[in-house]
C-alpha positions in Angstrom: -7.6 -8.7 -9.8 -3.8 -7.3 -10.4 -2.0 -5.9 -7.1 -1.8 -2.2 -9.0 -5.5 -2.7 -9.4 -5.9 -3.6 -5.7 -4.2 -0.9 -4.8 -5.9 1.7 -6.4 -9.0 0.7 -5.6 -8.1 0.9 -2.1 -6.9 4.5 -2.4 -9.7 5.6 -4.4 -12.2 5.5 -1.1 -13.0 9.2 -0.5 -12.6 9.1 3.0 -9.0 7.8 2.2 -8.0 10.4 0.1 -9.4 12.8 2.1 -7.6 11.7 5.4 -4.1 11.2 3.4 -4.3 14.3 1.5 -4.2 12.1 -1.8 -5.0 13.2 -5.0 -6.8 11.3 -7.7 -4.4 12.0 -10.6 -1.6 10.7 -8.2 -4.0 7.2 -7.5 -4.5 6.7 -11.5 -0.8 6.5 -11.9 0.2 3.9 -8.4 2.0 1.0 -8.9 2.4 -1.4 -6.1 6.1 -1.4 -6.4 8.9 1.2 -5.3 9.8 3.8 -5.5 6.8 4.7 -2.8 6.1 8.4 -2.4 3.8 8.4 0.5 3.6 6.1 3.8 0.5 4.9 3.1 1.0 3.7 -0.3 4.2 1.8 1.0 2.5 -0.3 3.7 -0.6 -0.8 1.5 1.9 -2.1 -1.3 3.6 -4.3 1.1 0.7 -6.1 2.3 -1.0 -6.7 -1.0 2.2 -7.7 -2.4 3.5 -9.9 0.8 -0.2 -11.6 0.7 -0.2 -12.2 -3.0 3.2 -13.7 -2.2 1.6 -16.1 0.4 3.7 -14.9 3.3 1.8 -15.5 6.6 0.5 -12.8 8.4 3.4 -12.8 11.2 5.7 -12.2 8.3 3.8 -9.4 6.9 3.4 -7.5 10.3 7.4 -7.8 10.6 7.8 -6.3 7.2 5.3 -3.5 8.2 7.1 -2.7 11.5 10.2 -2.5 9.2 8.8 0.1 7.2 7.9 1.8 10.2 11.3 1.4 11.5 9.8 -0.3 14.6 11.6 -2.7 17.0 
């Protein structure tokens, strides 16, 4: 499965759509690369992309912390 498809599949869950106020029409256009218009899209894209690039979990965690400007 392609990175963009994975991102769209995750974000198309009704519970996630409701929780983050996403629009289904917006989800169909999402890509797993910048620019990101919502934080949830950016975080999931980082996880998907870096996992696909074979980065280990601690490095992915550091990148997510950077996204959130945490320590």
